[in-house]
C-alpha positions in Angstrom: 0.0 0.0 0.0 2.2 2.7 -1.3 0.0 5.6 -0.3 0.5 4.9 3.4 4.2 5.5 3.3 5.1 2.2 4.9 8.9 1.7 5.2 10.5 -1.6 4.2 11.5 -2.3 7.8 8.1 -1.8 9.2 5.4 -4.5 9.5 2.6 -4.0 7.0 -0.3 -2.1 8.6 -3.2 -3.9 6.8 -2.1 -7.5 6.3 -3.2 -9.5 3.3 -4.6 -12.9 3.5 -1.3 -14.8 3.5 -0.4 -13.4 6.9 -3.6 -14.7 8.7 -2.8 -17.3 11.4 -3.6 -20.9 10.6 -7.2 -21.8 11.5 -7.0 -23.9 14.7 -10.1 -25.5 16.1 -10.0 -23.4 19.2 -9.9 -20.2 17.2 -12.7 -21.3 15.0 -15.0 -22.6 17.7 -14.5 -19.4 19.8 -15.1 -17.3 16.7 -18.4 -18.9 15.9 -19.5 -18.6 19.5 -18.5 -14.9 19.6 -20.5 -14.2 16.4 -23.5 -15.8 18.0 -23.1 -13.7 21.2 -22.8 -10.5 19.2 -26.1 -11.2 17.5 -27.7 -11.7 20.9 -26.2 -8.5 22.1 -28.0 -6.5 19.2 -25.4 -6.7 16.5 -27.1 -9.2 14.2 -27.7 -8.3 10.5 -31.5 -7.8 10.9 -31.4 -5.3 13.7 -28.4 -3.4 12.2 -30.3 -3.0 8.9 -33.5 -1.9 10.8 -31.5 0.8 12.5 -30.0 2.0 9.3 -33.4 2.1 7.6 -35.0 3.9 10.6 -32.3 6.6 10.8 -32.2 7.0 7.0 -36.0 7.6 7.1 -35.5 10.0 10.1 -33.0 12.0 8.1 -35.3 12.2 5.1 -38.2 13.5 7.3 -36.0 16.2 8.8 -34.6 17.2 5.4 -38.1 17.7 4.1 -38.8 20.0 7.0 -35.8 22.2 5.9 -37.7 22.8 2.6 -34.6 22.5 0.4 -32.5 24.8 2.6 -30.4 22.0 4.2 -29.8 18.3 4.1 -29.9 16.3 7.4 -27.6 13.3 7.7 -27.5 10.9 10.7 -23.8 10.0 10.8 -21.6 7.9 13.2 -22.6 4.7 14.9 -26.3 5.6 14.6 -26.2 6.1 10.9 -24.1 2.9 10.5 -26.7 0.9 12.6 -24.0 -0.2 15.1 -25.4 1.3 18.4 -28.7 0.8 20.1 -31.1 3.7 20.9 -29.3 5.1 23.9 -26.0 3.4 23.6 -24.0 6.3 22.3 -24.3 9.9 21.1 -26.3 10.8 18.0 -23.9 12.3 15.5 -26.0 14.6 13.3 -24.7 16.6 10.3 -26.7 19.5 8.8 -25.5 20.5 5.3 -26.3 24.0 3.9 -27.8 23.5 0.4 -27.3 27.2 -0.5 -23.5 27.0 -0.4 -21.2 24.9 -2.6 -17.4 24.6 -2.2 -15.4 23.7 -5.3 -12.0 22.0 -5.7 -9.1 24.3 -6.9 -9.6 23.7 -10.7 -13.4 23.0 -10.9 -15.5 25.7 -12.8 -18.3 27.4 -11.0 -20.4 28.3 -14.1 -22.6 25.2 -13.8 -24.1 26.4 -10.4 -27.1 28.7 -10.4 -27.0 32.3 -9.3 -28.8 31.7 -6.0 -25.9 29.4 -4.8 -22.9 31.0 -3.0 -19.7 29.5 -4.3 -16.5 29.1 -2.4 -13.2 28.1 -3.8 -11.0 25.7 -1.8 -7.3 26.5 -1.3 -5.4 23.4 -0.1 -1.8 24.2 -1.1 -0.8 25.6 2.2 -3.0 23.3 4.3 -2.3 19.7 5.6 -3.7 16.8 3.5 -7.5 16.6 3.7 -7.9 20.3 4.8 -8.4 23.6 3.0 -9.3 27.2 3.3 -12.4 28.6 1.6 -12.2 31.8 -0.5 -15.4 33.5 -1.5 -15.8 33.4 -5.3 -19.5 34.4 -5.7 -22.3 35.4 -3.2 -25.6 33.9 -3.9 -29.0 35.6 -4.0 -29.8 34.3 -0.5 -27.3 33.6 2.1 -27.7 32.3 5.7 -26.8 34.9 8.4 -24.3 32.4 10.0 -22.5 32.1 6.7 -22.5 35.8 6.1 -21.3 36.5 9.6 -18.4 34.0 9.2 -16.4 35.8 6.5 -13.2 37.5 7.4 -10.5 39.3 5.4 -7.4 37.3 4.3 -5.1 40.3 4.6 -5.1 40.8 0.8 -8.6 42.1 0.3 -10.2 38.8 -0.3 -12.8 37.1 1.9 -12.3 33.7 3.6 -15.0 31.7 5.4 -13.8 31.2 9.0 -14.5 27.7 10.4 -14.2 29.1 13.9 -16.7 31.9 13.4 -19.1 29.5 11.6 -19.2 27.2 14.6 -19.5 30.0 17.0 -22.4 31.5 15.1 -24.3 28.3 15.2 -23.5 27.8 18.9 -25.4 31.1 19.7 -28.7 29.7 18.4 -31.6 29.5 20.9 -31.9 26.2 22.6 -35.1 24.1 22.8 -36.9 23.4 26.0 -34.9 20.7 28.0 -31.7 21.1 26.0 -28.3 21.8 27.6 -25.5 22.8 25.3 -21.9 21.8 26.0 -18.5 23.1 25.1 -17.5 22.8 21.4 -15.7 19.5 20.4 -13.8 19.9 17.2 -16.4 20.7 14.5 -19.3 19.7 16.6 -21.7 21.4 19.0 -22.6 18.8 21.7 -25.9 19.0 23.6 -28.0 16.9 25.9 -31.8 16.7 25.8 -33.8 15.8 28.9 -30.7 14.5 30.7 -30.0 11.4 28.6 -30.2 12.1 24.9 -26.7 13.2 23.8 -26.2 14.6 20.4 -23.3 16.1 18.4 -24.4 18.6 15.8 -22.1 19.4 12.9 -23.0 22.1 10.5 -21.2 21.3 7.2 -21.0 22.5 3.6 -21.1 20.5 0.3 -17.7 20.0 -1.3 -17.4 19.2 -5.1 -14.0 17.5 -5.4 -13.9 15.1 -8.4 -10.1 14.8 -8.4 -10.0 13.4 -4.8 -12.8 11.0 -5.4 -11.6 9.8 -8.7 -8.1 9.1 -7.2 -9.8 7.0 -4.5 -12.0 5.2 -6.9 -9.1 4.2 -9.2 -7.3 2.2 -6.5 -6.9 -1.5 -7.2 -8.9 -3.4 -4.6 -10.7 -6.6 -3.5 -13.5 -4.5 -2.0 -15.8 -2.7 -2.4 -17.2 -3.8 -5.8 -17.4 -1.3 -8.7 -21.0 -0.4 -8.2 -20.5 0.5 -4.6 -17.5 2.6 -5.5 -19.6 4.5 -8.0 -22.3 5.1 -5.3 -19.7 6.4 -2.9 -18.4 8.8 -5.6 -22.0 10.0 -6.3 -22.6 10.8 -2.7 -19.8 13.3 -2.8 -17.8 15.0 0.0 -18.5 17.6 2.7 -16.4 20.2 4.5 -16.7 20.4 8.3 -15.6 23.5 10.3 -12.4 22.4 12.0 -8.8 23.1 11.0 -5.6 21.0 11.3 -4.4 21.1 15.0 -1.3 23.4 15.2 -1.7 25.0 11.8 -1.3 28.7 11.5 -4.5 28.8 9.5 -6.5 26.6 11.9 -9.2 29.1 12.6 -10.1 29.4 8.9 -9.4 25.8 7.8 -12.0 23.2 7.0 -11.7 19.4 7.0 -12.7 17.2 4.1 -15.0 14.3 5.0 -17.1 11.7 3.3 -19.8 10.9 5.9 -22.5 9.7 3.5 -20.0 7.7 1.5 -18.5 6.0 4.6 -22.0 5.0 5.7 -22.4 3.3 2.4 -19.1 1.6 2.8 -19.9 0.3 6.3 -23.3 -0.9 5.0 -21.5 -3.0 2.4 -19.2 -4.8 4.9 -20.2 -8.4 5.3 -21.5 -9.7 8.7 -18.0 -10.8 10.0 -16.4 -7.5 9.0 -19.2 -5.6 10.7 -18.8 -7.6 13.9 -15.1 -7.2 13.7 -15.6 -3.4 13.8 -18.0 -3.8 16.8 -15.4 -5.9 18.7 -12.7 -3.3 18.1 -15.0 -0.6 19.5 -15.7 -2.7 22.5 -12.0 -3.1 23.1 -11.5 0.7 22.8 -14.3 1.4 25.3 -13.7 -1.5 27.8 -10.0 -2.1 27.6 -8.1 1.0 26.3 -10.3 3.6 27.9 -9.1 6.6 25.8 -9.4 9.9 27.7 -9.4 12.4 24.8 -10.1 10.2 21.7 -6.4 9.5 21.2 -7.8 6.3 19.6 -11.4 6.8 18.3 -14.0 4.7 16.7 -13.0 6.5 13.5 -9.4 5.2 13.9 -10.7 1.7 14.1 -13.2 2.1 11.2 -10.3 3.0 9.0 -8.3 -0.1 10.0 -11.4 -2.3 9.1 -11.9 -0.5 5.8 -8.2 -1.0 4.8 -8.4 -4.7 5.7 -11.6 -5.2 3.7 -10.1 -3.5 0.7 -6.8 -5.5 0.8 -8.3 -9.0 1.3 -10.8 -11.3 -0.4 -14.3 -11.1 1.0 -14.4 -14.9 1.2 -11.7 -14.9 3.9 -14.0 -13.0 6.3 -16.5 -15.5 7.8 -17.8 -16.4 11.2 -15.0 -19.0 11.9 -12.3 -16.4 11.2 -13.5 -13.3 13.1 -11.0 -13.7 16.0 -8.1 -14.3 13.7 -9.0 -11.1 11.9 -9.4 -9.4 15.3 -5.8 -10.5 16.0 -4.7 -8.9 12.7 -6.6 -5.7 13.3 -5.2 -5.3 16.9 -1.7 -5.8 15.4 -2.4 -3.1 12.8 -3.5 -0.8 15.7 -0.4 -1.6 17.6 1.8 -0.7 14.6 -0.2 2.6 14.2 0.6 3.3 17.9 4.3 2.5 17.6 4.8 4.5 14.3 2.1 7.1 15.0 1.1 6.6 11.3 -2.4 5.5 10.0 -3.4 6.6 6.5 -7.0 7.9 6.1 -8.9 5.4 3.9 -10.3 8.1 1.6 -7.2 10.3 1.5 -4.2 8.2 2.3 -1.8 11.2 2.4 -3.7 12.3 5.6 -2.2 10.7 8.7 -5.0 10.1 11.3 -2.5 9.8 14.1 -0.9 13.2 13.4 -3.2 14.9 15.8 -3.9 12.1 18.2 -2.4 13.9 21.1 -1.0 10.6 22.4 1.5 11.0 25.3 4.4 8.6 25.7 3.1 7.0 28.8 -0.3 6.2 27.3 1.4 5.0 24.1 3.6 2.6 26.1 0.6 1.3 28.1 -1.6 0.7 25.1 1.2 -1.0 23.1 1.9 -3.3 26.1 -1.9 -4.0 26.6 -2.4 -4.9 22.9 0.7 -7.0 22.9 -0.7 -9.0 25.9 -4.0 -9.5 24.1 -2.2 -10.7 21.0 -0.3 -13.2 23.1 -3.5 -14.4 24.8 -5.0 -15.8 21.6 -8.8 -16.4 21.6 -8.9 -15.8 25.4 -8.5 -12.1 24.7 -12.2 -12.0 24.0 -12.8 -12.5 27.8 -11.5 -9.0 28.4 -14.8 -7.6 27.1 -17.4 -7.5 29.9 -20.5 -7.9 27.6 -19.0 -11.0 26.0 -17.9 -12.5 29.3 -21.3 -12.0 30.9 -23.0 -13.7 28.0 -20.6 -16.7 28.2 -21.4 -17.3 31.9 -25.2 -16.6 31.5 -27.7 -19.3 31.1 -28.7 -19.3 27.3 -32.5 -19.5 27.7 -33.0 -16.3 29.7 -30.3 -14.5 27.7 -32.1 -15.4 24.4 -35.5 -14.3 26.0 -34.1 -11.0 27.2 -32.3 -10.4 23.8 -35.6 -10.8 22.0 -37.4 -8.4 24.3 -34.6 -5.9 24.0 -34.5 -6.0 20.2 -38.3 -5.7 20.0 -38.3 -2.7 22.4 -35.6 -0.9 20.3 -37.5 -1.5 17.1 -40.6 0.0 18.7 -38.7 3.0 19.8 -37.2 3.5 16.3 -40.7 3.3 14.8 -42.0 5.8 17.3 -39.0 8.1 16.7 -40.1 8.5 13.1 -43.8 8.5 14.0 -43.2 11.5 16.3 -41.8 13.5 13.4 -44.7 12.5 11.1 -47.3 13.5 13.8 -45.5 16.8 14.7 -47.1 20.0 13.3 -45.3 23.3 12.3 -45.5 24.5 15.9 -43.7 21.5 17.2 -46.8 19.9 18.8 -47.1 16.1 18.5 -50.6 14.6 17.9 -50.7 12.0 20.6 -54.1 10.8 19.4 -52.6 9.2 16.3 -53.7 5.5 16.2 -50.2 4.2 15.2 -48.4 6.2 17.8 -50.8 4.9 20.5 -50.4 1.3 19.3 -46.6 1.6 19.5 -46.8 3.0 23.1 -49.2 0.1 24.2 -46.8 -2.5 22.8 -43.7 -0.8 24.5 -45.6 -0.8 27.8 -46.4 -4.5 27.4 -42.8 -5.5 26.6 -41.3 -3.5 29.5 -43.9 -4.9 31.9 -42.9 -8.4 30.8 -39.2 -7.6 31.6 -40.0 -6.0 35.0 -42.2 -9.0 36.0 -39.5 -11.5 35.1 -36.9 -9.5 36.9 -39.0 -9.5 40.1 -39.7 -13.3 39.8 -35.9 -13.8 39.7 -35.3 -11.7 42.8 -34.5 -8.2 41.5 -35.4 -5.3 43.7 -35.3 -2.7 41.0 -38.7 -1.3 40.6 -38.1 1.9 38.6 -39.6 1.2 35.2 -38.1 4.2 33.5 -34.5 3.3 34.8 -35.0 -0.3 33.5 -36.2 1.0 30.1 -33.2 3.3 29.7 -30.8 0.5 30.8 -32.3 -1.8 28.2 -31.8 0.7 25.4 -28.3 1.5 26.3 
């Protein structure tokens, strides 16, 4: 993989099939059991697809409410279908449809006059970042865009990423919402004490050169039709500069959120569960304090491995062998502080990790220990360990109730939007909405009754509900 800059004396970051350990019975049997447990935990293909469909519909409904002014995209683990309803934050991107940013040598004549056109300047910025120069003001321009322009010192106007985020941060909050300190390009907030969201206000970026270079790479995966869909979904610019850059306050980062959701959706079952296992290791074993290693880091490792290897080699009997290879790739990234971004390999994802030497040594040691443990490394994960020691019958019963409850909540999430008028009032008399509520109450009552029969003293129904959906 020439793009990554791997030196001849370094281990290959994303191993090809020939380097996979020989398939021993212990590895295969533990792999099959691990895949079964992950399905019980809510990471089976059906529930993952149901989540993707629900959040895609949710995004369409919200986009329709913007009346063409913006496009709403549910990104991150929710958009990928890999987290349950309350398991993690909702990463939400709102893209301004009245502004288009163009790559250095793309002509703007094709865009109608009401569109504001910005030109990207990437020559003095780190790979995957750029500054935005005003080329043409549109007939209508959002006040937060207009208020984010600043002089470049030579009489030209740049769109400041810092000012853009700050402008959106000053919006009025809805009832029950608490806003938190800015985190990179996002504005985090919490609704009613438990619904955590990260809002990113982004811009469309037309960059055929970047996407055609990615599409032209030789690969095992994804297939050509998926490559073309990813290209057609385009790119976005998010308001955050390269850490340490002298232009950081006016730089924007190139991202491919919609395309990456498409890529994750086209991983096979084993590759998807491999990604889930890596995220569990990050959260339950590594415990990063400041996203020195993030889910995004791990996603890129999985995407590179999928591209470099035959799809047939990823199956339920091999998931732990691939987990071994992925952890080794992460260990190499921590040693070398190099990990190429899957979409733009020249961008090193470890360049701004902020990893200190003590943390680096600890994680390298921990991962090395896990690699030496073989299949037993899976026992480090609390959720997996609890399922192994649990009796299978109540585990399967609970899993079924949990999945049904989540499906009901996903359906009601979208029904809430459909039944909400222009004043934000929900029609609680809607027959479908009421039927969903009735079934939700029946399911949670079943769970509470069984818990009491088995000796539980927890009687707070709301607390049990929230715990089930986490």
